[in-house]
C-alpha positions in Angstrom: 3.9 12.5 -35.8 4.9 9.2 -37.4 2.0 6.8 -37.3 2.1 3.6 -35.3 2.1 0.6 -37.7 -1.2 -1.3 -37.7 -1.5 -3.0 -34.3 -4.3 -4.6 -32.2 -4.8 -3.2 -28.7 -7.1 -4.1 -25.9 -8.3 -1.3 -23.5 -9.6 -2.4 -20.1 -11.3 0.6 -18.4 -14.7 0.9 -16.7 -15.1 4.5 -17.7 -17.0 4.4 -21.1 -16.2 8.1 -21.8 -12.4 7.7 -21.3 -12.4 4.4 -23.1 -14.1 6.0 -26.1 -11.6 8.9 -26.0 -8.7 6.4 -26.1 -10.2 4.3 -28.8 -10.8 7.4 -31.0 -7.2 8.6 -30.5 -5.7 5.2 -31.3 -8.0 4.6 -34.2 -6.5 7.7 -35.8 -3.1 6.1 -35.5 -4.1 3.0 -37.5 -4.6 0.8 -34.5 -7.4 -1.8 -34.2 -8.8 -1.1 -30.8 -11.0 -3.4 -28.6 -12.4 -2.5 -25.2 -13.8 -4.3 -22.2 -15.1 -2.8 -18.9 -13.2 -5.0 -16.4 -10.6 -7.6 -15.8 -13.3 -10.3 -15.4 -13.8 -10.1 -19.2 -10.1 -10.5 -20.1 -9.9 -14.3 -20.1 -12.9 -14.9 -22.4 -11.7 -12.1 -24.7 -8.2 -13.4 -25.1 -9.5 -16.9 -25.6 -11.1 -15.8 -28.9 -9.0 -12.8 -30.0 -5.3 -12.0 -30.1 -3.9 -8.5 -29.5 -0.4 -7.0 -29.5 -0.7 -5.0 -26.2 -3.0 -4.3 -23.3 -3.8 -0.9 -21.7 -5.0 -1.8 -18.2 -6.8 0.6 -15.9 -5.6 0.3 -12.4 -7.7 2.1 -9.8 -6.6 1.4 -6.3 -9.2 1.1 -3.5 -6.9 0.9 -0.6 -5.9 4.1 1.2 -3.3 2.7 3.6 0.4 2.9 2.9 0.7 -0.9 2.8 -1.1 -2.0 -0.3 -1.8 -5.6 -1.1 -0.6 -7.2 -4.3 -4.3 -7.8 -5.0 -4.4 -4.2 -6.3 -2.6 -5.6 -9.3 -4.5 -8.9 -9.6 -5.1 -8.7 -13.3 -1.6 -7.5 -14.0 -0.2 -10.5 -12.2 -2.6 -12.8 -14.0 -1.6 -11.4 -17.4 2.1 -11.6 -16.8 1.7 -15.2 -15.7 -0.7 -16.5 -18.4 0.4 -14.2 -21.3 4.1 -13.5 -20.5 4.8 -12.2 -24.0 1.9 -9.8 -24.1 3.0 -6.3 -23.0 0.8 -4.5 -20.5 0.6 -0.7 -20.0 -0.8 0.5 -16.7 -3.1 3.5 -16.8 -4.1 5.1 -13.5 -5.2 8.3 -11.9 -2.9 7.6 -8.9 0.4 9.5 -9.1 2.1 7.3 -6.5 5.8 6.3 -6.9 5.3 3.2 -4.9 2.5 2.0 -7.0 4.4 2.8 -10.2 7.5 0.9 -9.0 5.4 -2.1 -7.9 3.6 -2.3 -11.2 6.9 -2.2 -13.1 8.3 -4.9 -10.8 5.3 -7.1 -11.5 5.9 -6.9 -15.2 4.1 -3.8 -16.6 6.0 -2.3 -19.5 4.9 1.3 -18.5 2.8 3.1 -15.9 1.0 6.2 -17.2 -1.4 8.7 -15.6 -4.8 9.2 -17.1 -3.9 12.9 -17.3 -1.0 12.1 -19.7 -0.8 14.2 -22.8 -2.3 12.3 -25.8 0.9 12.7 -27.8 3.0 11.2 -25.0 0.6 8.4 -24.6 0.9 7.5 -28.3 4.7 7.7 -28.2 4.9 5.4 -25.2 2.5 2.9 -26.7 4.6 2.9 -29.9 7.8 2.4 -27.9 6.3 -0.6 -26.0 5.1 -2.1 -29.2 8.5 -1.6 -30.8 10.2 -3.2 -27.8 7.9 -6.2 -27.9 8.8 -7.1 -31.5 12.3 -8.2 -30.3 11.0 -11.1 -28.3 10.2 -14.0 -30.6 8.9 -17.3 -29.5 11.9 -19.7 -29.5 12.2 -22.4 -26.9 16.0 -22.5 -26.4 19.2 -21.1 -27.7 22.4 -23.1 -27.4 25.9 -21.6 -27.5 29.1 -23.2 -26.3 28.4 -25.0 -23.1 25.4 -22.8 -22.4 21.7 -23.3 -22.9 19.3 -20.3 -22.6 15.6 -21.0 -22.1 13.9 -18.0 -23.8 10.5 -18.2 -22.1 11.7 -19.0 -18.6 14.7 -16.7 -18.8 17.0 -19.5 -17.4 20.6 -19.7 -18.4 22.4 -23.0 -17.9 26.1 -23.7 -18.0 25.9 -27.5 -18.3 23.8 -28.5 -15.4 24.5 -25.3 -13.4 22.0 -22.5 -13.3 23.7 -19.1 -13.9 22.3 -16.3 -11.8 21.2 -13.3 -13.9 19.6 -10.0 -13.0 16.2 -9.1 -14.5 17.9 -6.7 -16.8 20.4 -9.3 -17.9 17.6 -11.8 -18.6 15.8 -9.3 -20.8 19.0 -8.2 -22.6 19.9 -11.9 -23.3 16.4 -12.6 -24.6 16.7 -9.7 -27.0 20.2 -10.7 -28.1 19.4 -14.4 -28.5 16.2 -13.9 -30.4 18.0 -11.6 -32.8 21.2 -13.6 -32.9 23.8 -12.9 -35.6 22.2 -9.5 -36.2 23.9 -6.3 -35.0 21.6 -4.3 -32.7 22.4 -0.6 -32.0 22.6 0.9 -28.6 19.4 2.7 -29.4 17.5 -0.5 -30.1 18.9 -2.2 -27.0 18.0 0.8 -24.8 14.6 0.9 -26.3 14.0 -2.8 -25.6 15.1 -2.4 -22.0 13.8 1.0 -20.9 11.3 2.2 -23.5 13.2 5.3 -24.5 15.9 6.1 -27.1 19.6 6.0 -26.4 21.3 9.1 -25.0 24.9 9.2 -26.4 26.1 10.2 -22.9 24.3 7.2 -21.3 26.7 4.2 -21.1 24.4 2.0 -19.1 24.0 -0.5 -22.0 27.7 -0.9 -22.2 27.8 -1.6 -18.4 25.1 -4.3 -18.8 26.9 -5.8 -21.8 30.1 -6.1 -19.8 28.4 -7.7 -16.9 26.8 -10.2 -19.1 30.1 -11.0 -20.8 31.6 -11.7 -17.4 29.0 -14.4 -16.9 29.0 -16.1 -20.3 32.5 -15.5 -21.8 35.6 -17.6 -20.9 37.7 -14.4 -21.6 35.4 -11.4 -21.4 38.1 -9.2 -23.0 38.1 -11.5 -26.0 34.4 -12.4 -26.4 33.3 -15.3 -28.6 29.5 -14.8 -28.3 28.7 -11.2 -27.4 30.7 -9.2 -29.9 31.0 -5.5 -30.5 30.3 -4.2 -34.0 32.4 -1.0 -33.8 30.4 2.1 -34.5 27.1 0.2 -34.8 26.3 -1.8 -31.6 26.4 -5.4 -30.4 25.9 -8.8 -32.1 25.3 -12.1 -30.4 26.9 -14.9 -32.3 25.2 -18.3 -32.4 26.2 -21.0 -34.9 23.3 -22.2 -37.0 
């Protein structure tokens, strides 16, 4: 398997045996791996050390069908305080509702502790590859539009344009890589964490919907251009 480029990861898991297993596996893939036992240690750790991604154990104590968002307290804290830091949930609970809730709250992936080691490494690699697209820029201007990268707000003059979560992420990727052609594979990977299937046209659908919101003539785009045979390019004059 192709090795993950050197990255720094933080594992948060109160099981020392499993944490040691993960660290050994990731060390072999040229990752620098740190570990803490609980979310209570996250704030102090991140105040003194930077990492590229976090693997967060989520063990849910509630047994009722209606679970509190407090089950994801540290996920919510991380996505609020470190919005650009990708978080992967690791849990022994194979529960579709918990998986969906975690993804809605900002986790980049939700994996079971029983996941095959090879799959775990591939998913971590994909998340890290996705995160490289999002660069820290405050604002991108094009035409009468202003896009706030961090907040994900698109303004047409003084009017806020309503975007879906997918459209916000797609526009972030396109704006921070402006004037560069991105393939469908790269765009799909940034959105979904898996490579593009040639029969999957969902990226084209999202592109067309975004064009309808930012282009005066969507059929003759000025900003979101198609590079035939290669992908899409977002044009910003610099």
